[in-house]
Each structure stands twice: as structure tokens, then as C-alpha cells.
MARTI-905803 format. One record per residue (C-alpha): residue in three letters; residue number from 0; y, z, x. Coordinates in pm, 1 decimal, always signed. Each point is the difference from the previous one (the first is absolute). Example, Ala and Ser with C-alpha at 12.3 -4.5 7.8 and 13.67 -1.06 7.14 Angstrom:
2
  resn  resi     north        up      east
   ALA     0    -450.0    +780.0   +1230.0
   SER     1    +344.0     -66.0    +137.0
END
This chain:
325
  resn  resi     north        up      east
   MET     0    +797.1   +2755.6   -6195.6
   LEU     1    -223.3     +52.5    +302.0
   ARG     2     -57.6    -376.0     +39.9
   ALA     3    +373.1     -66.7     -28.2
   PHE     4     +75.3    +268.5    +262.3
   LEU     5    -258.6    -146.4    +240.7
   ALA     6    +140.0    -349.0     -48.4
   VAL     7    +349.7    +121.8     +80.2
   LEU     8    -128.5    +195.0    +302.3
   LEU     9    -189.9    -308.1    +126.4
   THR    10    +306.6    -215.0     -37.1
   ALA    11    +207.8    +255.1    +188.5
   THR    12    -262.9     +10.1    +277.3
   GLN    13      -2.1    -378.9     +27.0
   ILE    14    +378.2      -3.0     +25.4
   ALA    15     -11.4    +264.0    +271.1
   LEU    16    -260.0    -197.3    +193.5
   LEU    17    +199.8    -320.2     -27.1
   SER    18    +309.0    +184.4    +114.4
   ALA    19    -185.4    +145.4    +298.8
   ILE    20    -131.4    -344.1     +95.4
   ALA    21    +348.3    -144.3     -26.5
   ASP    22    +139.4    +280.2    +218.6
   ALA    23    -276.1     -55.8    +257.8
   ALA    24     +48.1    -376.7     +12.9
   PRO    25    +173.8    -102.9    +322.7
   ALA    26    +359.4    -100.1     -25.6
   ALA    27     +90.5    -353.8     +89.7
   VAL    28     +42.2     -40.2    +374.7
   SER    29    +235.6    -221.2    +191.6
   PRO    30    -132.6    -324.6    +149.1
   ILE    31    -130.7     -10.9    +357.9
   THR    32    +145.1    -230.4    +261.3
   ILE    33    -210.7    -105.0    +297.6
   TYR    34     +96.2    -154.7    +333.9
   VAL    35    -177.9     -54.5    +331.7
   SER    36    +152.5     +13.6    +345.7
   ASP    37    -185.1    -321.0     +88.1
   ASP    38    -244.3    -220.0    -188.3
   SER    39    -175.1    -148.4    +305.1
   VAL    40     -82.7    +191.4    +319.8
   ARG    41    -243.2      -4.0    +288.4
   LEU    42    -295.3    +234.7     +19.4
   GLY    43    +116.2    +337.7    +128.3
   GLU    44    +350.6     -29.0    -142.5
   GLY    45     +99.1    +223.9    -290.8
   VAL    46    +152.8     -84.0    -337.4
   THR    47    +192.1    +240.4    -220.8
   VAL    48     -17.0     -20.8    -380.0
   TYR    49    +307.7    +157.7    -156.6
   GLY    50    +217.0      +9.7    -309.5
   LYS    51     +97.5    +226.0    -286.0
   GLY    52    -186.4    +133.4    -298.8
   PRO    53     +30.8    +285.4    -247.4
   ALA    54    +129.8    +315.9    +165.6
   ARG    55    -248.6    +274.5     +85.1
   ARG    56    -294.7    -197.1    -131.2
   ARG    57    -331.1     -54.4    +175.7
   LEU    58      +8.4    -350.5    +146.9
   VAL    59    -314.1    -176.1    +119.2
   LEU    60     -29.0    -296.8    +235.3
   GLN    61    -285.0    -219.3    -124.5
   LEU    62    -189.1    -284.0    +167.8
   LEU    63    -183.2    -273.4    -189.1
   THR    64    -358.2     +14.7    +135.2
   SER    65    -287.9    -240.9     -49.0
   GLU    66    -244.5    +257.0    -138.2
   ASN    67    +211.7    +266.8    -169.8
   GLY    68    +309.0    -181.9    -123.4
   TRP    69    +318.5    +201.9     +49.4
   GLN    70     -84.5    +291.1    +228.6
   GLU    71    +217.3    +291.1    +111.1
   MET    72    +102.0      -8.7    +365.5
   SER    73    +244.8    +289.5     +19.6
   ALA    74    +220.5    +209.7    -225.9
   LEU    75    +318.3    +206.2     +10.6
   THR    76    +255.0    +164.6    -226.6
   ALA    77    +323.0    -195.0     -21.6
   GLY    78    +317.9    +175.0    +101.4
   GLN    79    +282.2    +100.2    -228.8
   ASP    80    +147.9    -348.8     +28.7
   GLY    81    -342.2    -162.3     -58.2
   ALA    82     -20.0    -144.9    +349.8
   TYR    83    -343.0     -49.2    +158.6
   SER    84    -150.3    -145.8    +317.7
   PHE    85    -363.8     -86.3     +84.7
   ARG    86    -178.6    -163.3    +291.3
   ALA    87    -173.2    -320.1    -105.7
   PRO    88    -366.2     -70.0     +90.8
   ALA    89      +1.2    -124.1    +359.3
   TRP    90    -337.0    -172.0     +35.7
   LEU    91     -48.2    -375.3     +12.0
   GLY    92     +53.4    -207.2    -315.6
   THR    93    +238.0     -49.6    -289.7
   HIS    94     +48.3    +319.5    -198.9
   GLN    95    +128.0      +4.1    -357.7
   LEU    96    +184.9    +326.0     -67.4
   ARG    97    +176.3    +180.3    -280.7
   VAL    98    +144.1    +346.1     -67.3
   VAL    99     -90.7    +191.4    -315.1
   ALA   100    +160.1    +311.1    -152.4
   GLN   101    -255.0    +243.3    -138.6
   ASP   102     +10.4    +292.5    -237.5
   ALA   103      -6.9    +334.7    +179.7
   LEU   104    -303.6    +129.6    -190.0
   VAL   105    -198.6    -310.0     -95.4
   PRO   106     -41.7    -293.6    +244.1
   ILE   107    +128.1    -262.6    -240.8
   ALA   108    +255.8    -261.0     +95.4
   LEU   109    +341.4     +48.9    -158.8
   ALA   110    +168.4    -286.9    +178.3
   SER   111     -89.1    -258.2    +262.5
   SER   112    +199.7    -206.3    +244.7
   THR   113     -41.8    -371.2     +46.9
   THR   114    -243.7     -99.7    +275.5
   ARG   115     +76.7     -81.8    +361.6
   ARG   116    -217.6    -174.5    +256.6
   VAL   117     -21.6     +97.0    +365.6
   THR   118    -189.5    -225.3    +242.6
   VAL   119    -134.9    +136.4    +328.8
   LYS   120     -96.1    -266.5    +254.7
   MET   121    -153.6      -6.9    +346.4
   SER   122    +233.5     -42.5    +297.5
   TYR   123    -187.6    -319.4     +95.5
   GLN   124    -143.1    -300.7    -180.1
   PRO   125    -370.1     +80.4     -63.1
   ARG   126    -242.7    -274.1     +98.5
   GLY   127    -256.9    -166.2    -222.8
   GLN   128     -55.7      -0.1    -373.4
   ALA   129     +42.4    +299.1    -231.7
   SER   130    -331.9     -94.4    -163.7
   ASP   131    -193.1     +41.3    +326.6
   TRP   132    -171.6    +333.9     -64.4
   THR   133    -310.3    +141.9    -167.1
   TRP   134    -133.5    +326.5    -138.9
   LEU   135    -250.9    +187.9    +211.1
   SER   136    -168.1    +110.8    -324.0
   ASP   137     +76.1    +158.2    -335.3
   ARG   138    +332.3    -165.2     -68.0
   GLY   139     +78.2    +261.7    -263.8
   ALA   140     -43.5    +296.1    +236.5
   ARG   141    +302.9    +151.6    +173.4
   TRP   142    +135.5    +291.2    +195.2
   ASP   143    +262.2    +188.3    -201.6
   PRO   144    +344.9     -89.5    +139.9
   CYS   145    +155.6    +290.9    -189.5
   ARG   146    -170.2    +261.7    +216.6
   THR   147     +13.7     +60.6    +373.2
   VAL   148    -282.9    -165.9    +195.0
   THR   149     -87.5    +205.8    +308.2
   TYR   150    -177.4     -95.9    +321.3
   ARG   151    -134.2    +153.0    +320.4
   ILE   152     -93.4    -155.5    +335.4
   ASN   153    -290.9     +82.0    +229.1
   SER   154    +168.5    -111.0    +321.0
   SER   155    -254.7    +133.5    +249.8
   ALA   156    -111.2    -345.0    +121.8
   SER   157    +316.4    -203.7     -59.6
   TYR   158    +233.0    -171.1    +248.1
   GLN   159    +331.7    +152.7    +102.3
   GLY   160    +254.0     -61.5    -272.8
   ALA   161    -262.5     -82.8    -264.1
   THR   162    +105.8    +280.8    -232.4
   ASP   163    +358.4    -130.0      +3.4
   ASP   164    -125.5    -350.9     -81.5
   ILE   165    -216.4    +125.0    -287.1
   ARG   166    +285.3    +201.1    -146.6
   SER   167    +227.6    -304.7     +34.3
   ALA   168    -249.8    -207.3    -202.4
   PHE   169      -0.2    +259.1    -279.3
   ARG   170    +381.4     +10.5      +1.6
   GLN   171     +31.3    -378.6     -22.9
   VAL   172    -253.5     -37.0    -279.5
   GLY   173    +158.9    +295.2    -179.7
   LEU   174    +341.3    -168.5     +13.1
   VAL   175    -144.0    -322.8    -141.1
   THR   176    -209.3    +158.7    -276.7
   GLY   177    +189.3    +315.2     -96.4
   PHE   178    -295.6    +223.8     +91.4
   ARG   179     +97.0    +338.3    +144.6
   PHE   180    -239.5     +32.9    +294.3
   VAL   181     +14.4    +341.8    +166.4
   TYR   182    -153.9     +73.9    +339.4
   LEU   183    -178.7    +337.9      +4.5
   GLY   184     -84.4      +1.1    +370.2
   THR   185    -315.7     -40.1    +202.9
   THR   186    -356.2     +86.7     -95.1
   THR   187    -340.1     +24.6    +167.8
   LYS   188    -171.5    -150.9    -304.3
   GLN   189    -181.5    -326.4     +67.1
   ILE   190     -39.4    -277.4    -253.4
   THR   191    -346.9     -38.9    -146.2
   ARG   192     +26.2    -311.1    -211.2
   ASN   193    -297.7     +67.8    -225.6
   LYS   194    +133.5    +340.6    -107.0
   TYR   195    +301.3    +128.9    -186.4
   GLY   196    +145.0    +338.8     -85.1
   TYR   197      -9.1    +142.9    +355.0
   TYR   198    +369.1     -52.9     +72.4
   PRO   199    +226.7    +298.6     +72.2
   VAL   200    +144.6    +141.5    -321.9
   GLY   201    +304.4    -196.8    -113.9
   THR   202     -70.9    -299.8    +224.7
   ASP   203     -25.8    -345.9    -158.6
   ILE   204     -49.1    -227.7    +302.9
   LEU   205    -163.3     +51.2    +340.8
   VAL   206     +58.5    -208.7    +311.8
   ASP   207    -262.5     +27.1    +272.9
   TRP   208    -102.3    -165.2    +328.5
   GLN   209    -370.8     -62.9     +55.8
   SER   210    -226.3    -248.2    +182.6
   PRO   211    -270.9    -244.9    -113.8
   ARG   212    -249.1    +268.9    +101.9
   ASP   213    +153.5    +237.1    -253.4
   ASP   214     +29.4    -260.4    -278.1
   ALA   215    -186.4    -331.4     +16.3
   GLY   216    +269.1    -159.4    -217.2
   LEU   217    +219.1     -17.4    +310.9
   SER   218    -254.8    -219.6    +182.0
   GLY   219     +60.4    -366.0     +80.4
   GLY   220    +362.8     +31.8    +104.9
   VAL   221    +119.0    +161.0    -325.4
   ALA   222    +319.9    +188.2     +89.8
   ALA   223     +21.0    +216.8    -310.1
   ILE   224    -120.0     +63.7    -353.9
   GLY   225    +216.5    +109.2    -292.1
   GLY   226    -117.8    +124.0    -336.5
   HIS   227     -20.8    +269.7    -263.7
   TRP   228    -209.4    +123.3    -289.6
   VAL   229     +54.8    -106.0    -361.1
   GLN   230     -77.7    +183.0    -322.6
   ASP   231    +133.2     -53.9    -352.3
   GLY   232    +285.0    -223.8    +112.5
   ARG   233    +112.8    +243.0    +269.9
   ARG   234     -12.4     -61.8    +373.8
   PHE   235     -56.1    +306.7    +217.6
   ASN   236    -130.1    +117.7    +340.7
   GLY   237    +158.0    -291.6    +185.0
   TYR   238     -79.8     -60.1    +365.1
   ILE   239     +89.2    -211.5    +301.4
   LEU   240    -269.9     -12.0    +267.1
   LEU   241    +118.6    -143.3    +334.3
   ASP   242    -218.5    -109.8    +293.0
   ARG   243     +89.8    +209.3    +305.5
   THR   244    -189.3    -240.4    +228.9
   ASN   245    +222.0    -297.3     -90.8
   ALA   246    +270.0     -69.4    +259.9
   HIS   247    +257.5    -175.4    -217.5
   PRO   248    +368.9     -11.0     +95.0
   ARG   249    +209.8    +253.9    -187.8
   GLY   250    +170.3    -271.1    -206.6
   ILE   251    -336.2    -122.4    -130.8
   TRP   252    -102.8    +354.5     -88.0
   ARG   253    +315.2     +32.2    -213.6
   GLN   254    -101.7    -310.1    -195.3
   VAL   255    -353.8    +132.0     -37.0
   MET   256    +128.4    +330.7    -137.7
   ASN   257    +212.7    -175.3    -261.6
   HIS   258    -298.2    -217.4     -92.0
   GLU   259    -237.0    +293.9     -45.3
   LEU   260    +256.3    +195.1    -201.5
   GLY   261      +9.0    -300.6    -232.3
   HIS   262    -376.2     +42.5     -50.2
   VAL   263     +52.1    +372.3     -67.9
   LEU   264    +238.1     -95.9    -282.5
   GLY   265    -247.6    -250.0    -146.0
   LEU   266     +94.3    -335.5    +155.1
   GLY   267    -248.4    -258.3    +122.6
   HIS   268     +38.5    -278.0    +255.6
   ALA   269    +258.5    -276.4     -12.9
   ARG   270    -100.4    -364.0     +46.9
   THR   271    +244.8    -104.0    +271.1
   THR   272     +98.3    +123.5    +344.8
   SER   273    +363.4     +63.8    -101.4
   GLN   274     -93.4    +321.2    -183.8
   GLN   275     -81.4    +337.1    +154.4
   MET   276    -281.2     +32.5    -255.0
   TYR   277    -167.1    -299.7    +166.5
   GLY   278    -319.5    +101.4    +178.5
   ALA   279    +143.8     -26.8    +353.6
   ALA   280    +321.1    +115.7    +167.9
   SER   281    +197.7    -249.1    +208.0
   SER   282    +352.4    -113.3     +81.2
   LEU   283      -1.1    -185.2    -334.9
   ASN   284      -4.3    +316.0    -213.7
   GLN   285    +195.5    +259.3    +192.1
   LEU   286    +211.0     +66.8    -311.4
   LEU   287    -101.8     +56.9    -360.4
   GLY   288     -17.7    -336.9    -172.5
   ALA   289     +95.5    -108.1    -350.2
   GLY   290    -355.0     +54.8    -127.0
   ASP   291     -22.0    +344.1    +161.9
   LEU   292    +323.4    +106.6    -165.7
   ALA   293     -97.2    -134.6    -341.3
   ALA   294    -332.9    +183.1     +22.3
   LEU   295    +158.4    +329.4    +101.6
   GLY   296    +237.7     -34.2    -294.0
   ARG   297    -300.1     -21.1    -233.0
   VAL   298    -131.4    +341.5    +109.5
   GLY   299    +329.2    +182.8     +48.9
   ALA   300    +258.8    +194.1    -195.7
   SER   301    +119.8    -297.9    -205.4
   GLN   302    -323.8     +22.5    -196.5
   GLY   303     +91.6    +348.1    -123.7
   CYS   304    -181.9    +331.4     +14.0
   LEU   305    -379.2     -16.7     -17.9
   LYS   306    -116.2     +93.8    -348.0
   SER   307    -306.3    +213.2     -59.2
   SER   308    -336.8    -170.8     -36.6
   ALA   309      -4.3     +82.4    -371.5
   ASP   310    +346.4    -151.2     -53.0
   ARG   311    -113.9    -316.1    +176.8
   GLY   312    -319.5     -25.7    -202.1
   ILE   313    -223.8     +40.8    +304.2
   LEU   314    -351.4    +136.3     -48.0
   GLY   315    -144.9    +248.9    +245.6
   SER   316    -144.9    -161.5    +311.3
   LYS   317    -169.7    +101.9    +321.6
   PRO   318    +204.5     +10.6    +321.6
   ALA   319     -31.4    -320.9    +203.1
   ARG   320     +93.0     -65.3    +363.5
   ILE   321    +214.6    -305.8     +66.4
   ASP   322    +105.6    -116.4    +347.7
   SER   323     +53.2    -298.6    +226.3
   PRO   324     +79.9     -78.4    +367.6
END
């Protein structure tokens, strides 16, 4: 009798569990439509992703990234009529997008739209070949494009207008790559290239003006040095060291700043004079070339968020300094 009672009780419990699971299972949701306001724009122009999905559901705009596959870009709760509107990624490149409806409690996809492509181009025809670029070192190392990258400037020995030119370089490279560079103001800290960890709290990159007397790396007509430290696939403590004794025209300094910021992000020198990552600034590389742009795309937001060292299978390593004129 006892065994029979337990068997009946167990069966009743199983039925109750199955019923609870069935009640908890998400109801079928309506399909998601997806449209874009434009599928090809120039850098700096915005694109809206819009359509309709299931009403009052969490909708997520996803981007197909090189490292992480489909990655969340932004999210919202659809209105009563299911309408939604997102801003598409605005950095350079062709972006494959979709919108996914998720369960309110568990981040599982209940429905997905078809995909749409949005291409962001430069406002000019870049010179040279897209293959004309190199890594500075550690091709697997990156800055994380999913977090804000901050910088400060020691402007005590700079020319008039230099801070504006430096900030302009960060803005331009940020537009191209998708990095969110944030200027935190000035600092009295000076770059010491053989040290790390002395930066003001919360500062990722320092820009400083020194002379060949202060740093021998600026000797021999070197206008500037750009670099960073690397550890476990992560780039950190970036720096741009500019020679205050060099009397370049302002336009050349702007090219130099772009060039050194490329080194900060991990790029090496290009082979030809048409690229700003070539080892000398001239009238031939006043604008970012095809190789520069391809290289910046390889370190930017299209790669996806930087995974942890453990997730990337990277063993612990010692910090290493990497830089170049």
C-alpha cells in the first residue's frame, strides 16, 4: 500500500512539474520586421533601424562581430503596438544587424528578424591599398571597444591650438573605429616610457610634450613616439610623446598625432607614402588611406567586446612596453 501511494504521489508531482513548466514556457511571439533608413551612408551620418515586433517585449539590436558573433548593441521594450527604433552602429565598415525579442526573465531569443546590412563609407576615396598596414606587435592584443577609453594631455610645452588638434585626432579615430574616447582634461604627469601604473586614476592614455633631452627616443629628428603596454592580450597605459622642439607646421602635427594614435591602438608602419601610418608625414598622406582604415577596423568595435584572458585561452604574462616613432 505504501509503495502504491508513493508511486501515485510521484506521478502527481511529475504532472504538477510538467504543468508548471508548460505554464512558464513563453507564448509564441509575433515575427519581427526590420528596416533601415539608409543602407549606405558617409562617416558621421546616422542610420535608424526600425520596425515592429511583439508588443511590450524586450527587443535587442545585435551586431555580427568578428570575435563574439552576434553581440548586443542596445535594447528597449517595444511599445503597445510593437514599434521600435534603434540607432545603427556609425563607425566605418559594413555592419550586419538583426533585432531579437527576448524573454523578460531569461535572455533567450524568442524570435529574430531577418538581417540587414548598413555600410558606412568615408566622404573621400582613400588612397593606396587596403592591405598596406602592419601590426606593431601582439596581433591578438586589443583595447576593449565596449568600454570608454579616457585620455589626458600635459599641454605645458605645446604650441597654441595643440590641445584642439589632439582632441580632433581622437575624435576622428573614434568615429572610424567605434572607440568612445573621452577627454578628462589636463595633467602635470609626464610620460616615463619605461614605467607603467603611474597614470592618474581612471586615465588610459597620456599625451605629453618633451624634448630629446627628456627622452632620447626623440633624438635624430623624431617628431613623436606612440605606444602602450601589453599584458595577457590587453593593451593599457597608452601614450603619445611629442617633441616640443620640433617646429612642424600645424597640418603636419595633425598627421603625426593620427599616426601616433595608430601606434597606441597597436598598428605598425605602412609600406607606402599614401598611408598616415607610413613613417613620415607629407602632402601624400594628409588623409587616412585605405590601409590605415583597414587596420583601424581590425582593432575597433567591429571585432566585438574584448573577452577576458581566460576566455581567450591566454596564459599569464609579464607586462611589456611596445612603441614606435
